[in-house]
N, C-alpha and C positions, 0 to 999 in steps of 0.2 A: 558505570551507568551500563555502559555495552558490556562489560563482562559478566555482570546480572543477567541481563539480559539475552546472551549468548547460552548462561546456563540455562535457564529455565526453556528456553525453547530447545535445546539439547536433551533437557529431562522429557517434554513432552513426547521427542521423535522417538525418544527409545521406549516410552510407555504406550505408545498410542495403539500398538498391536492387541493391547491388553482390556483397552474399552476407549470409549469416546473422548476427546482430550479438551479441556474447555480451559478458558483465558478467565472466566467469572466465575470459577466454582466447580466444585466435582460433582456434585450432586445434582439431581434433576434436570431441568432443561435450562439451558445456557440462554440468559436473555438475548445475548448479543450476537453470539455465532450460529444458533438454530433458524432453521425452515429460511435458509437464503437463495437455496438454489429449487427450481421447479422437478417433477420428476423426471423428464427427459434427460434434463444435463445430469442427474448424480445416476442415472442409469448409463448415461457415456463414460462414467471416471472410474479408474480403480477405487474399489471401498475403502481401502486405508487412504486414498487421496481425500475423500471426504472425511474420515473420521479426525484427521487433524488436521482441517481444515477451521482458523481460527481466525476469520474476518468479521468485517461489521457491516457486510454487503454484498453485492453482487455487480462488480465494474462491469465485467464481460456483457452483462445483460443490457447495460448503460451506454457502452463504448461505441457501440456502432462501427462494429472492425468489418474490414470490407477484404475479401480475398486478394492475395497479395501482397496485403500490408507488411511491415513488421514491427514488431510489438514489443516490447520491453516491461516485465512483471517488476518492478520493484519492491523486495522483501517476501519471495515467493513461497518460503516454506513447503511445504509436501507438494507443491504444485498443483494445485486444483484450477485455478484461474489459468493458469499457463495451456493446461490442457486444454481447457474450453475455447480459450484465445487460439490455439492451434487448428482446432476443427472448425473456428470458422474461418481463418484467414486463409486457410486450404494447403495443399501440396506446394503452390508458388507461393505462398507467403513464409513468415518466419517467427518465433517466439524466444525471445531471450528471458530467462527466470534468474534472478539476481536474488543472492541470499549470504548474510556473512555467519550462518549456523552449518557446519559440513555435516551435520546428523541431518537435519534438515535436507540437503542438497543431495544425500546417498539416497534418503525418501524418495526424493522428488526423480530422481533418476530411475529408481525402481519403479516410480508409477509412469514414470514416462513406457519404460521396458513394455510394462503390463496392457497398457494403451495402446502400443504399435503406431506409437507417431512418430514421424522423423523429423519433421519441422520445428526442430525445439533443440537449444543450448543451452544449458543453467551454467551459469557465472557464479564464482565463488568470489565476495567483494562487497564492501558496505555503498549504500546509496547516495552517501557524502563525496564517493570518490569513484564513480560509477568506469567500470571498466570497457567502456565504449568508445569510439572516433564521434568528431561532431557531426551532427547531421544524419545519423545512421539508423535513426529509430522514427516510423510516421505515428507512432500512438506509444504513451508509457499507461499502464495500469499499476490499480498498487490496492491492499486491501488488509484497514486497518493496520499502517507499520510507518507512515510519515510521522505519525503523531510518537513514534517511541525514537524519533530522532532529538539529539542533545540541539542540534545546529541546522534548524528545517530550513533557511535561509539557504547555506548550500545546495542541501537536497533540490533547491527548487531552482538554483544558478545550474547546476548540476542538471536536471530534468531539462531546463530552458537550452542548454547546449547540445546534449544530444539527440532531441529532437530534430527534423527537418521544420525549414519554413513551410509555415501551414498544419505541421503536426499538432497532434491534440494529446491534452493532459485529461486522464478517466480515472479518477481513484474513487475509493469509498474509504474513508475516514474518521473516528470519533470528533466533533466539533462543541463547544462551547457555547451557552446563550447565556450572558451575564459572567456576573465572577462566582467562579466555584467555591462551595463550603473552605473556609480556613481549616490549614492545614495539608490541602489535597495535593499542592503542587510539592511540597517536600517528603512525599512517602517515595519508596524506591518502590516497595510494592506495588502503588498505584500507578506508579510509571510501566511499571512492567505490563502490567494489566491493563494500558491504554488509555487512563485516564488522566493522571496527572499531567501528562506532555500534551493533552490538546489542547490548540489553540482555540480562541475565542474566534467565532464566526468574520467578525469585520476585518481582525489580525491577521485570519486566514488569507479573504481577497486581498488587503493590504501587501502584502508579503508577496503573492502572487503578481501583481499589477509592477512592485518595485524590480522585480528580475525582469519584464518585459511581456507577460502572457497576455492577453485578451480572453473578450467575449468569457468572461469568469461567472461562473451559474454555480450557486452553492444549494443543492437540493435536498433538504433534509428526510432522511427513509423510515428512522426509528427514532423515539425517545424513549428515555431509561428513567423508571425510580429506583429510587435508592433502595426500596424492598427487591428489586429485580435482581439485585448484586449482593443481599445481605451475607452472605457466607463469606464470599469475596473482599467485600470490604471491612467486616470483622476479622477475618486473618490478617489483614492489614494494619489493625489497631482502631480504625474506626468506630466511634458510636453510631452507629446508624438512625437509631432512633432521636438521637439528639439534632441531626440534622436532616431529618425527615422535608421538613419545609423549604431548607435553604436549597434543595435537591431538584427539589419539581420544576422540570423542564429547562432542567440546566445543562446534561449530555444529551447529544443527538449523535445518532449516526448520519450520515452526510453521502450524496454524491457530487466531488466537485469534478467541475468539468474547467477546461481554460485551452486555448490555442495560442501559437506561436505567429506572431504575425509574419504574413508574408510581403516582399515588396511590391510594388508594383503588377498588376497581372501577373503574381506567383512568382515573379521572380525575387532574388534576395538582393538586397539594395547593396552596390558594388562595394563599399566599404564592409560593409559586415562579412560578404564572400572574403575580401581579403584579408580580414583578423581571420576569420575560421579557416583559410589555406594555412595562413601562418603558426595558428598556434596548434596544428594537427603536423605540421612538418618540423617544427624545433621544438614541441613542446612545453611553449614558454608563452605566456600574454605578450602580442607585439607593442610598440610603445602607443600612445593615444594620441 
């Protein structure tokens, strides 16, 4: 699965200078990725960062980033959300961009150079094993990437680990309402295209709660029709006409927000602080 995803996004990175890149078909207007950013935002980033933007939302518009905050973008791709976040947190803040595809990171670093932003660091790695210490970031953003992971519970545990107490999760992702049409979950092509791995809305909430997140909200931003992705679905071997009625209202883009709890008065509970310190020092899970 990960090899297929890495290969697909490497191909997108390599071809983006020839034309727009799309995760839902190569012709016409992409119903998922188009018109996500307003004119001031698009004018503030290099053209190639916008061309290779493959998100389903605009987490930087809803994350309420503040000057001086430390932000992590999971699956940063060509870096558009990293660049926008870096502008919002200012020179006293910092933004990490994490991606597992070397070609995308090369592209992101070139976009950073063109944008002239210094408060950015790109990391190569997987969101199931974030290469940052416990409690090191204030906000985690992500744009249509969590659905690609085959182990989302681990992604959520890692996100919870690296957030500081009171830190925020602010991501855009594809979510499902009801049961998707038969066969969707078994298609590798649809996993890569962000549909087959999408969580059902209530399951998303349950998994975040199980990790320890609170103040969870899932706010739909777009709803998709089968016709919107006809080309993409047909390429994946899906009979679009046969599932038209099943598809209606099933797949949505949504903004997912949550918070890591604080202790009383914003202080980490003593036991939690001890466990976090021991884990950082030893690299191992301490006794329970």
